[in-house]
mmCIF file as gemmi writes it, N, C-alpha and C atoms, coordinates in Angstrom:
data_model
loop_
_atom_site.group_PDB
_atom_site.id
_atom_site.type_symbol
_atom_site.label_atom_id
_atom_site.label_alt_id
_atom_site.label_comp_id
_atom_site.label_asym_id
_atom_site.label_entity_id
_atom_site.label_seq_id
_atom_site.pdbx_PDB_ins_code
_atom_site.Cartn_x
_atom_site.Cartn_y
_atom_site.Cartn_z
_atom_site.occupancy
_atom_site.B_iso_or_equiv
_atom_site.pdbx_formal_charge
_atom_site.auth_seq_id
_atom_site.auth_asym_id
_atom_site.pdbx_PDB_model_num
ATOM 1 N N . UNK Axp A 1 ? 40.613 -72.475 -61.643 1 0 ? 1 A 1
ATOM 2 C CA . UNK Axp A 1 ? 40.607 -72.03 -60.599 1 0 ? 1 A 1
ATOM 3 C C . UNK Axp A 1 ? 40.672 -72.364 -59.353 1 0 ? 1 A 1
ATOM 4 N N . UNK Axp A 2 ? 40.213 -73.456 -59.371 1 0 ? 2 A 1
ATOM 5 C CA . UNK Axp A 2 ? 40.357 -74.352 -57.893 1 0 ? 2 A 1
ATOM 6 C C . UNK Axp A 2 ? 41.251 -75.418 -57.501 1 0 ? 2 A 1
ATOM 7 N N . UNK Axp A 3 ? 42.553 -75.138 -58.398 1 0 ? 3 A 1
ATOM 8 C CA . UNK Axp A 3 ? 43.551 -76.005 -58.489 1 0 ? 3 A 1
ATOM 9 C C . UNK Axp A 3 ? 44.432 -75.604 -57.045 1 0 ? 3 A 1
ATOM 10 N N . UNK Axp A 4 ? 45.516 -76.263 -56.677 1 0 ? 4 A 1
ATOM 11 C CA . UNK Axp A 4 ? 46.01 -75.844 -55.835 1 0 ? 4 A 1
ATOM 12 C C . UNK Axp A 4 ? 47.478 -75.029 -56.773 1 0 ? 4 A 1
ATOM 13 N N . UNK Axp A 5 ? 47.912 -74.458 -56.222 1 0 ? 5 A 1
ATOM 14 C CA . UNK Axp A 5 ? 49.302 -73.371 -56.722 1 0 ? 5 A 1
ATOM 15 C C . UNK Axp A 5 ? 50.154 -72.941 -56.212 1 0 ? 5 A 1
ATOM 16 N N . UNK Axp A 6 ? 51.389 -73.624 -56.729 1 0 ? 6 A 1
ATOM 17 C CA . UNK Axp A 6 ? 52.465 -72.905 -55.953 1 0 ? 6 A 1
ATOM 18 C C . UNK Axp A 6 ? 53.127 -72.072 -56.895 1 0 ? 6 A 1
ATOM 19 N N . UNK Axp A 7 ? 53.426 -70.841 -56.925 1 0 ? 7 A 1
ATOM 20 C CA . UNK Axp A 7 ? 54.545 -70.019 -57.529 1 0 ? 7 A 1
ATOM 21 C C . UNK Axp A 7 ? 56.04 -70.034 -57.479 1 0 ? 7 A 1
ATOM 22 N N . UNK Axp A 8 ? 56.713 -70.195 -57.989 1 0 ? 8 A 1
ATOM 23 C CA . UNK Axp A 8 ? 57.893 -70.379 -57.871 1 0 ? 8 A 1
ATOM 24 C C . UNK Axp A 8 ? 59.028 -69.333 -58.526 1 0 ? 8 A 1
ATOM 25 N N . UNK Axp A 9 ? 59.521 -68.895 -57.733 1 0 ? 9 A 1
ATOM 26 C CA . UNK Axp A 9 ? 60.68 -67.469 -57.731 1 0 ? 9 A 1
ATOM 27 C C . UNK Axp A 9 ? 62 -68.019 -58.619 1 0 ? 9 A 1
ATOM 28 N N . UNK Axp A 10 ? 62.185 -67.724 -59.546 1 0 ? 10 A 1
ATOM 29 C CA . UNK Axp A 10 ? 63.654 -68.252 -59.85 1 0 ? 10 A 1
ATOM 30 C C . UNK Axp A 10 ? 64.492 -67.27 -60.226 1 0 ? 10 A 1
ATOM 31 N N . UNK Axp A 11 ? 65.901 -67.774 -59.622 1 0 ? 11 A 1
ATOM 32 C CA . UNK Axp A 11 ? 66.314 -66.371 -59.571 1 0 ? 11 A 1
ATOM 33 C C . UNK Axp A 11 ? 66.876 -65.848 -60.977 1 0 ? 11 A 1
ATOM 34 N N . UNK Axp A 12 ? 67.417 -66.589 -61.923 1 0 ? 12 A 1
ATOM 35 C CA . UNK Axp A 12 ? 67.707 -66.549 -62.971 1 0 ? 12 A 1
ATOM 36 C C . UNK Axp A 12 ? 67.383 -67.516 -63.852 1 0 ? 12 A 1
ATOM 37 N N . UNK Axp A 13 ? 66.455 -66.848 -64.542 1 0 ? 13 A 1
ATOM 38 C CA . UNK Axp A 13 ? 65.598 -67.929 -65.772 1 0 ? 13 A 1
ATOM 39 C C . UNK Axp A 13 ? 66.79 -68.698 -67.235 1 0 ? 13 A 1
ATOM 40 N N . UNK Axp A 14 ? 67.805 -67.6 -67.4 1 0 ? 14 A 1
ATOM 41 C CA . UNK Axp A 14 ? 68.465 -68.25 -68.505 1 0 ? 14 A 1
ATOM 42 C C . UNK Axp A 14 ? 69.65 -68.867 -67.52 1 0 ? 14 A 1
ATOM 43 N N . UNK Axp A 15 ? 69.947 -69.304 -66.241 1 0 ? 15 A 1
ATOM 44 C CA . UNK Axp A 15 ? 71.402 -69.677 -65.81 1 0 ? 15 A 1
ATOM 45 C C . UNK Axp A 15 ? 70.903 -71.233 -65.377 1 0 ? 15 A 1
ATOM 46 N N . UNK Axp A 16 ? 71.167 -71.992 -65.78 1 0 ? 16 A 1
ATOM 47 C CA . UNK Axp A 16 ? 70.866 -73.714 -65.825 1 0 ? 16 A 1
ATOM 48 C C . UNK Axp A 16 ? 70.859 -73.942 -64.566 1 0 ? 16 A 1
ATOM 49 N N . UNK Axp A 17 ? 70.146 -74.754 -63.743 1 0 ? 17 A 1
ATOM 50 C CA . UNK Axp A 17 ? 70.136 -74.793 -62.049 1 0 ? 17 A 1
ATOM 51 C C . UNK Axp A 17 ? 70.331 -73.69 -61.209 1 0 ? 17 A 1
ATOM 52 N N . UNK Axp A 18 ? 69.329 -72.508 -61.971 1 0 ? 18 A 1
ATOM 53 C CA . UNK Axp A 18 ? 69.728 -71.206 -61.201 1 0 ? 18 A 1
ATOM 54 C C . UNK Axp A 18 ? 68.932 -71.539 -59.793 1 0 ? 18 A 1
ATOM 55 N N . UNK Axp A 19 ? 68.889 -71.175 -58.676 1 0 ? 19 A 1
ATOM 56 C CA . UNK Axp A 19 ? 67.811 -70.989 -57.435 1 0 ? 19 A 1
ATOM 57 C C . UNK Axp A 19 ? 66.741 -70.633 -57.623 1 0 ? 19 A 1
ATOM 58 N N . UNK Axp A 20 ? 65.689 -71.689 -57.047 1 0 ? 20 A 1
ATOM 59 C CA . UNK Axp A 20 ? 64.414 -71.533 -57.081 1 0 ? 20 A 1
ATOM 60 C C . UNK Axp A 20 ? 63.737 -71.295 -55.699 1 0 ? 20 A 1
ATOM 61 N N . UNK Axp A 21 ? 62.709 -70.753 -55.969 1 0 ? 21 A 1
ATOM 62 C CA . UNK Axp A 21 ? 62.166 -70.834 -54.294 1 0 ? 21 A 1
ATOM 63 C C . UNK Axp A 21 ? 60.474 -70.82 -54.241 1 0 ? 21 A 1
ATOM 64 N N . UNK Axp A 22 ? 59.924 -71.815 -53.776 1 0 ? 22 A 1
ATOM 65 C CA . UNK Axp A 22 ? 58.701 -71.776 -53.91 1 0 ? 22 A 1
ATOM 66 C C . UNK Axp A 22 ? 57.886 -70.742 -53.071 1 0 ? 22 A 1
ATOM 67 N N . UNK Axp A 23 ? 56.64 -70.801 -53.508 1 0 ? 23 A 1
ATOM 68 C CA . UNK Axp A 23 ? 55.603 -69.808 -52.817 1 0 ? 23 A 1
ATOM 69 C C . UNK Axp A 23 ? 54.385 -70.347 -52.943 1 0 ? 23 A 1
ATOM 70 N N . UNK Axp A 24 ? 54.194 -71.62 -52.11 1 0 ? 24 A 1
ATOM 71 C CA . UNK Axp A 24 ? 52.936 -72.443 -52.134 1 0 ? 24 A 1
ATOM 72 C C . UNK Axp A 24 ? 51.813 -71.432 -51.718 1 0 ? 24 A 1
ATOM 73 N N . UNK Axp A 25 ? 50.744 -71.185 -52.47 1 0 ? 25 A 1
ATOM 74 C CA . UNK Axp A 25 ? 49.52 -70.768 -52.629 1 0 ? 25 A 1
ATOM 75 C C . UNK Axp A 25 ? 48.322 -70.995 -51.909 1 0 ? 25 A 1
ATOM 76 N N . UNK Axp A 26 ? 48.265 -72.619 -52.148 1 0 ? 26 A 1
ATOM 77 C CA . UNK Axp A 26 ? 47.16 -73.431 -51.455 1 0 ? 26 A 1
ATOM 78 C C . UNK Axp A 26 ? 45.888 -73.624 -52.762 1 0 ? 26 A 1
ATOM 79 N N . UNK Axp A 27 ? 45.237 -74.373 -52.056 1 0 ? 27 A 1
ATOM 80 C CA . UNK Axp A 27 ? 43.816 -74.677 -52.864 1 0 ? 27 A 1
ATOM 81 C C . UNK Axp A 27 ? 43.016 -73.128 -53.171 1 0 ? 27 A 1
ATOM 82 N N . UNK Axp A 28 ? 42.571 -73.41 -54.479 1 0 ? 28 A 1
ATOM 83 C CA . UNK Axp A 28 ? 41.867 -71.958 -55.102 1 0 ? 28 A 1
ATOM 84 C C . UNK Axp A 28 ? 43.221 -70.892 -54.876 1 0 ? 28 A 1
ATOM 85 N N . UNK Axp A 29 ? 43.877 -71.343 -55.848 1 0 ? 29 A 1
ATOM 86 C CA . UNK Axp A 29 ? 45.156 -70.305 -55.522 1 0 ? 29 A 1
ATOM 87 C C . UNK Axp A 29 ? 45.01 -68.898 -56.12 1 0 ? 29 A 1
ATOM 88 N N . UNK Axp A 30 ? 44.585 -68.882 -56.905 1 0 ? 30 A 1
ATOM 89 C CA . UNK Axp A 30 ? 44.238 -67.393 -57.763 1 0 ? 30 A 1
ATOM 90 C C . UNK Axp A 30 ? 43.502 -66.51 -57.142 1 0 ? 30 A 1
ATOM 91 N N . UNK Axp A 31 ? 42.126 -66.972 -55.893 1 0 ? 31 A 1
ATOM 92 C CA . UNK Axp A 31 ? 41.148 -66.55 -55.452 1 0 ? 31 A 1
ATOM 93 C C . UNK Axp A 31 ? 41.907 -66.222 -54.106 1 0 ? 31 A 1
ATOM 94 N N . UNK Axp A 32 ? 42.451 -67.243 -53.639 1 0 ? 32 A 1
ATOM 95 C CA . UNK Axp A 32 ? 44.021 -67.192 -52.308 1 0 ? 32 A 1
ATOM 96 C C . UNK Axp A 32 ? 44.206 -66.137 -52.656 1 0 ? 32 A 1
ATOM 97 N N . UNK Axp A 33 ? 45.095 -65.593 -53.592 1 0 ? 33 A 1
ATOM 98 C CA . UNK Axp A 33 ? 45.785 -64.345 -53.62 1 0 ? 33 A 1
ATOM 99 C C . UNK Axp A 33 ? 44.896 -63.117 -53.655 1 0 ? 33 A 1
ATOM 100 N N . UNK Axp A 34 ? 43.691 -63.345 -54.025 1 0 ? 34 A 1
ATOM 101 C CA . UNK Axp A 34 ? 43.121 -61.944 -53.661 1 0 ? 34 A 1
ATOM 102 C C . UNK Axp A 34 ? 42.597 -61.706 -52.58 1 0 ? 34 A 1
ATOM 103 N N . UNK Axp A 35 ? 42.478 -62.357 -51.503 1 0 ? 35 A 1
ATOM 104 C CA . UNK Axp A 35 ? 42.539 -62.458 -49.777 1 0 ? 35 A 1
ATOM 105 C C . UNK Axp A 35 ? 43.59 -61.78 -49.185 1 0 ? 35 A 1
ATOM 106 N N . UNK Axp A 36 ? 44.786 -61.75 -50.054 1 0 ? 36 A 1
ATOM 107 C CA . UNK Axp A 36 ? 45.835 -60.992 -49.542 1 0 ? 36 A 1
ATOM 108 C C . UNK Axp A 36 ? 45.474 -59.269 -49.251 1 0 ? 36 A 1
ATOM 109 N N . UNK Axp A 37 ? 46.155 -58.991 -48.433 1 0 ? 37 A 1
ATOM 110 C CA . UNK Axp A 37 ? 46.294 -57.177 -48.375 1 0 ? 37 A 1
ATOM 111 C C . UNK Axp A 37 ? 46.812 -56.254 -49.234 1 0 ? 37 A 1
ATOM 112 N N . UNK Axp A 38 ? 47.052 -56.643 -50.112 1 0 ? 38 A 1
ATOM 113 C CA . UNK Axp A 38 ? 47.862 -55.615 -51.119 1 0 ? 38 A 1
ATOM 114 C C . UNK Axp A 38 ? 47.173 -56.077 -52.488 1 0 ? 38 A 1
ATOM 115 N N . UNK Axp A 39 ? 45.969 -55.876 -52.71 1 0 ? 39 A 1
ATOM 116 C CA . UNK Axp A 39 ? 45.19 -56.119 -53.544 1 0 ? 39 A 1
ATOM 117 C C . UNK Axp A 39 ? 44.864 -55.05 -54.49 1 0 ? 39 A 1
ATOM 118 N N . UNK Axp A 40 ? 45.177 -54.849 -55.584 1 0 ? 40 A 1
ATOM 119 C CA . UNK Axp A 40 ? 43.726 -54.099 -56.579 1 0 ? 40 A 1
ATOM 120 C C . UNK Axp A 40 ? 43.035 -54.467 -57.276 1 0 ? 40 A 1
ATOM 121 N N . UNK Axp A 41 ? 41.971 -54.041 -57.491 1 0 ? 41 A 1
ATOM 122 C CA . UNK Axp A 41 ? 40.989 -54.36 -58.963 1 0 ? 41 A 1
ATOM 123 C C . UNK Axp A 41 ? 41.348 -53.413 -59.922 1 0 ? 41 A 1
ATOM 124 N N . UNK Axp A 42 ? 42.052 -53.873 -60.578 1 0 ? 42 A 1
ATOM 125 C CA . UNK Axp A 42 ? 41.941 -53.189 -62.112 1 0 ? 42 A 1
ATOM 126 C C . UNK Axp A 42 ? 40.702 -52.545 -62.969 1 0 ? 42 A 1
ATOM 127 N N . UNK Axp A 43 ? 40.003 -53.957 -63.078 1 0 ? 43 A 1
ATOM 128 C CA . UNK Axp A 43 ? 38.684 -54.003 -63.524 1 0 ? 43 A 1
ATOM 129 C C . UNK Axp A 43 ? 38.361 -55.277 -63.022 1 0 ? 43 A 1
ATOM 130 N N . UNK Axp A 44 ? 36.931 -55.268 -63.256 1 0 ? 44 A 1
ATOM 131 C CA . UNK Axp A 44 ? 36.722 -56.433 -62.675 1 0 ? 44 A 1
ATOM 132 C C . UNK Axp A 44 ? 37.066 -58.179 -63.361 1 0 ? 44 A 1
ATOM 133 N N . UNK Axp A 45 ? 37.963 -57.599 -64.583 1 0 ? 45 A 1
ATOM 134 C CA . UNK Axp A 45 ? 38.607 -59.043 -64.925 1 0 ? 45 A 1
ATOM 135 C C . UNK Axp A 45 ? 40.193 -58.956 -64.468 1 0 ? 45 A 1
ATOM 136 N N . UNK Axp A 46 ? 40.606 -58.038 -64.167 1 0 ? 46 A 1
ATOM 137 C CA . UNK Axp A 46 ? 41.785 -57.313 -63.925 1 0 ? 46 A 1
ATOM 138 C C . UNK Axp A 46 ? 42.403 -57.224 -62.611 1 0 ? 46 A 1
ATOM 139 N N . UNK Axp A 47 ? 43.369 -58.077 -61.97 1 0 ? 47 A 1
ATOM 140 C CA . UNK Axp A 47 ? 43.631 -57.634 -60.637 1 0 ? 47 A 1
ATOM 141 C C . UNK Axp A 47 ? 45.101 -58.038 -60.099 1 0 ? 47 A 1
ATOM 142 N N . UNK Axp A 48 ? 45.482 -56.836 -59.497 1 0 ? 48 A 1
ATOM 143 C CA . UNK Axp A 48 ? 46.987 -56.744 -59.116 1 0 ? 48 A 1
ATOM 144 C C . UNK Axp A 48 ? 47.212 -56.979 -57.535 1 0 ? 48 A 1
ATOM 145 N N . UNK Axp A 49 ? 48.132 -58.107 -57.575 1 0 ? 49 A 1
ATOM 146 C CA . UNK Axp A 49 ? 48.634 -58.628 -55.923 1 0 ? 49 A 1
ATOM 147 C C . UNK Axp A 49 ? 49.775 -58.186 -55.64 1 0 ? 49 A 1
ATOM 148 N N . UNK Axp A 50 ? 50.612 -58.064 -54.593 1 0 ? 50 A 1
ATOM 149 C CA . UNK Axp A 50 ? 51.919 -57.904 -54.669 1 0 ? 50 A 1
ATOM 150 C C . UNK Axp A 50 ? 52.397 -58.734 -53.248 1 0 ? 50 A 1
ATOM 151 N N . UNK Axp A 51 ? 52.604 -59.987 -53.971 1 0 ? 51 A 1
ATOM 152 C CA . UNK Axp A 51 ? 53.202 -61.188 -52.715 1 0 ? 51 A 1
ATOM 153 C C . UNK Axp A 51 ? 54.436 -60.749 -52.041 1 0 ? 51 A 1
ATOM 154 N N . UNK Axp A 52 ? 54.381 -60.927 -50.848 1 0 ? 52 A 1
ATOM 155 C CA . UNK Axp A 52 ? 55.004 -60.498 -50.192 1 0 ? 52 A 1
ATOM 156 C C . UNK Axp A 52 ? 56.665 -61.669 -50.154 1 0 ? 52 A 1
ATOM 157 N N . UNK Axp A 53 ? 57.816 -61.106 -50.526 1 0 ? 53 A 1
ATOM 158 C CA . UNK Axp A 53 ? 59.174 -62.066 -50.454 1 0 ? 53 A 1
ATOM 159 C C . UNK Axp A 53 ? 59.566 -62.727 -49.329 1 0 ? 53 A 1
ATOM 160 N N . UNK Axp A 54 ? 59.697 -63.964 -49.219 1 0 ? 54 A 1
ATOM 161 C CA . UNK Axp A 54 ? 60.39 -64.573 -48.054 1 0 ? 54 A 1
ATOM 162 C C . UNK Axp A 54 ? 61.874 -63.967 -47.759 1 0 ? 54 A 1
ATOM 163 N N . UNK Axp A 55 ? 62.126 -63.97 -46.315 1 0 ? 55 A 1
ATOM 164 C CA . UNK Axp A 55 ? 62.945 -63.152 -46.029 1 0 ? 55 A 1
ATOM 165 C C . UNK Axp A 55 ? 64.436 -63.669 -46.765 1 0 ? 55 A 1
ATOM 166 N N . UNK Axp A 56 ? 64.71 -64.868 -46.758 1 0 ? 56 A 1
ATOM 167 C CA . UNK Axp A 56 ? 65.78 -65.326 -47.611 1 0 ? 56 A 1
ATOM 168 C C . UNK Axp A 56 ? 66.073 -64.992 -48.989 1 0 ? 56 A 1
ATOM 169 N N . UNK Axp A 57 ? 64.596 -64.636 -49.693 1 0 ? 57 A 1
ATOM 170 C CA . UNK Axp A 57 ? 64.574 -63.995 -51.283 1 0 ? 57 A 1
ATOM 171 C C . UNK Axp A 57 ? 65.02 -62.326 -51.025 1 0 ? 57 A 1
ATOM 172 N N . UNK Axp A 58 ? 64.598 -61.739 -50.177 1 0 ? 58 A 1
ATOM 173 C CA . UNK Axp A 58 ? 65.366 -60.361 -50.211 1 0 ? 58 A 1
ATOM 174 C C . UNK Axp A 58 ? 63.793 -59.807 -49.432 1 0 ? 58 A 1
ATOM 175 N N . UNK Axp A 59 ? 63.755 -58.504 -50.091 1 0 ? 59 A 1
ATOM 176 C CA . UNK Axp A 59 ? 62.598 -57.373 -49.215 1 0 ? 59 A 1
ATOM 177 C C . UNK Axp A 59 ? 61.959 -57.048 -50.253 1 0 ? 59 A 1
ATOM 178 N N . UNK Axp A 60 ? 60.887 -56.854 -50.048 1 0 ? 60 A 1
ATOM 179 C CA . UNK Axp A 60 ? 59.619 -56.077 -51.289 1 0 ? 60 A 1
ATOM 180 C C . UNK Axp A 60 ? 58.782 -57.523 -51.378 1 0 ? 60 A 1
ATOM 181 N N . UNK Axp A 61 ? 58.282 -57.406 -52.672 1 0 ? 61 A 1
ATOM 182 C CA . UNK Axp A 61 ? 57.238 -58.089 -53.016 1 0 ? 61 A 1
ATOM 183 C C . UNK Axp A 61 ? 57.397 -58.368 -54.51 1 0 ? 61 A 1
ATOM 184 N N . UNK Axp A 62 ? 56.264 -59.954 -54.837 1 0 ? 62 A 1
ATOM 185 C CA . UNK Axp A 62 ? 56.404 -60.157 -56.458 1 0 ? 62 A 1
ATOM 186 C C . UNK Axp A 62 ? 55.098 -59.593 -56.573 1 0 ? 62 A 1
ATOM 187 N N . UNK Axp A 63 ? 55.082 -58.481 -57.916 1 0 ? 63 A 1
ATOM 188 C CA . UNK Axp A 63 ? 54.186 -58.066 -58.28 1 0 ? 63 A 1
ATOM 189 C C . UNK Axp A 63 ? 53.763 -58.965 -59.699 1 0 ? 63 A 1
ATOM 190 N N . UNK Axp A 64 ? 52.276 -59.389 -59.37 1 0 ? 64 A 1
ATOM 191 C CA . UNK Axp A 64 ? 50.918 -60.309 -60.358 1 0 ? 64 A 1
ATOM 192 C C . UNK Axp A 64 ? 50.106 -59.736 -60.661 1 0 ? 64 A 1
ATOM 193 N N . UNK Axp A 65 ? 49.999 -60.121 -62.219 1 0 ? 65 A 1
ATOM 194 C CA . UNK Axp A 65 ? 48.524 -59.236 -62.39 1 0 ? 65 A 1
ATOM 195 C C . UNK Axp A 65 ? 47.863 -60.83 -62.655 1 0 ? 65 A 1
ATOM 196 N N . UNK Axp A 66 ? 46.539 -60.741 -62.546 1 0 ? 66 A 1
ATOM 197 C CA . UNK Axp A 66 ? 45.492 -61.932 -62.382 1 0 ? 66 A 1
ATOM 198 C C . UNK Axp A 66 ? 44.548 -61.741 -63.416 1 0 ? 66 A 1
ATOM 199 N N . UNK Axp A 67 ? 44.693 -62.077 -64.456 1 0 ? 67 A 1
ATOM 200 C CA . UNK Axp A 67 ? 43.152 -61.869 -65.428 1 0 ? 67 A 1
ATOM 201 C C . UNK Axp A 67 ? 42.089 -62.973 -65.091 1 0 ? 67 A 1
ATOM 202 N N . UNK Axp A 68 ? 41.064 -63.362 -65.055 1 0 ? 68 A 1
ATOM 203 C CA . UNK Axp A 68 ? 39.882 -63.796 -65.226 1 0 ? 68 A 1
ATOM 204 C C . UNK Axp A 68 ? 39.336 -64.182 -66.142 1 0 ? 68 A 1
ATOM 205 N N . UNK Axp A 69 ? 38.93 -65.103 -66.676 1 0 ? 69 A 1
ATOM 206 C CA . UNK Axp A 69 ? 37.711 -65.496 -67.97 1 0 ? 69 A 1
ATOM 207 C C . UNK Axp A 69 ? 36.219 -64.406 -67.367 1 0 ? 69 A 1
ATOM 208 N N . UNK Axp A 70 ? 36.058 -64.4 -66.484 1 0 ? 70 A 1
ATOM 209 C CA . UNK Axp A 70 ? 34.95 -63.705 -66.306 1 0 ? 70 A 1
ATOM 210 C C . UNK Axp A 70 ? 35.093 -62.429 -65.477 1 0 ? 70 A 1
ATOM 211 N N . UNK Axp A 71 ? 34.391 -61.691 -65.134 1 0 ? 71 A 1
ATOM 212 C CA . UNK Axp A 71 ? 34.621 -60.552 -64.109 1 0 ? 71 A 1
ATOM 213 C C . UNK Axp A 71 ? 34.05 -61.029 -62.629 1 0 ? 71 A 1
ATOM 214 N N . UNK Axp A 72 ? 34.817 -60.635 -61.855 1 0 ? 72 A 1
ATOM 215 C CA . UNK Axp A 72 ? 34.489 -60.998 -60.319 1 0 ? 72 A 1
ATOM 216 C C . UNK Axp A 72 ? 34.115 -59.487 -59.55 1 0 ? 72 A 1
ATOM 217 N N . UNK Axp A 73 ? 33.334 -60.21 -58.376 1 0 ? 73 A 1
ATOM 218 C CA . UNK Axp A 73 ? 32.557 -58.662 -58.057 1 0 ? 73 A 1
ATOM 219 C C . UNK Axp A 73 ? 33.99 -58.196 -56.916 1 0 ? 73 A 1
ATOM 220 N N . UNK Axp A 74 ? 33.71 -56.624 -56.654 1 0 ? 74 A 1
ATOM 221 C CA . UNK Axp A 74 ? 34.449 -56 -55.838 1 0 ? 74 A 1
ATOM 222 C C . UNK Axp A 74 ? 34.819 -56.82 -54.371 1 0 ? 74 A 1
ATOM 223 N N . UNK Axp A 75 ? 35.858 -56.862 -53.777 1 0 ? 75 A 1
ATOM 224 C CA . UNK Axp A 75 ? 35.903 -57.563 -52.441 1 0 ? 75 A 1
ATOM 225 C C . UNK Axp A 75 ? 35.082 -57.863 -51.366 1 0 ? 75 A 1
ATOM 226 N N . UNK Axp A 76 ? 34.503 -56.076 -51.268 1 0 ? 76 A 1
ATOM 227 C CA . UNK Axp A 76 ? 33.96 -55.92 -50.292 1 0 ? 76 A 1
ATOM 228 C C . UNK Axp A 76 ? 32.497 -56.544 -50.388 1 0 ? 76 A 1
ATOM 229 N N . UNK Axp A 77 ? 32.199 -56.992 -51.667 1 0 ? 77 A 1
ATOM 230 C CA . UNK Axp A 77 ? 30.798 -57.642 -52.216 1 0 ? 77 A 1
ATOM 231 C C . UNK Axp A 77 ? 31.027 -59.007 -51.972 1 0 ? 77 A 1
ATOM 232 N N . UNK Axp A 78 ? 32.439 -59.941 -51.33 1 0 ? 78 A 1
ATOM 233 C CA . UNK Axp A 78 ? 32.161 -61.102 -51.286 1 0 ? 78 A 1
ATOM 234 C C . UNK Axp A 78 ? 31.895 -61.559 -49.827 1 0 ? 78 A 1
ATOM 235 N N . UNK Axp A 79 ? 31.135 -62.719 -49.934 1 0 ? 79 A 1
ATOM 236 C CA . UNK Axp A 79 ? 30.648 -63.397 -48.68 1 0 ? 79 A 1
ATOM 237 C C . UNK Axp A 79 ? 31.778 -63.469 -47.813 1 0 ? 79 A 1
ATOM 238 N N . UNK Axp A 80 ? 31.4 -63.246 -46.185 1 0 ? 80 A 1
ATOM 239 C CA . UNK Axp A 80 ? 32.101 -63.32 -45.066 1 0 ? 80 A 1
ATOM 240 C C . UNK Axp A 80 ? 33.031 -64.678 -44.915 1 0 ? 80 A 1
ATOM 241 N N . UNK Axp A 81 ? 34.306 -64.92 -44.663 1 0 ? 81 A 1
ATOM 242 C CA . UNK Axp A 81 ? 34.701 -66.316 -44.583 1 0 ? 81 A 1
ATOM 243 C C . UNK Axp A 81 ? 34.162 -66.75 -43.315 1 0 ? 81 A 1
């Protein structure tokens, strides 16, 4: 969980040498994603995030589900930055 995270968007996973676009999230990547504005807690272990696409990749967002081994508290209960 405390590792550096970069997501890689692949245009077509079935195509050899398909265009890819990196989305660096940074250290503590999974938790950093939860600090985004478009986040919803499904239950204390499962969260959904919609990571906005880069302009060159189109419009919209990448929908992600993050599942943790242990429950996390609600975001409003997290300590301030």
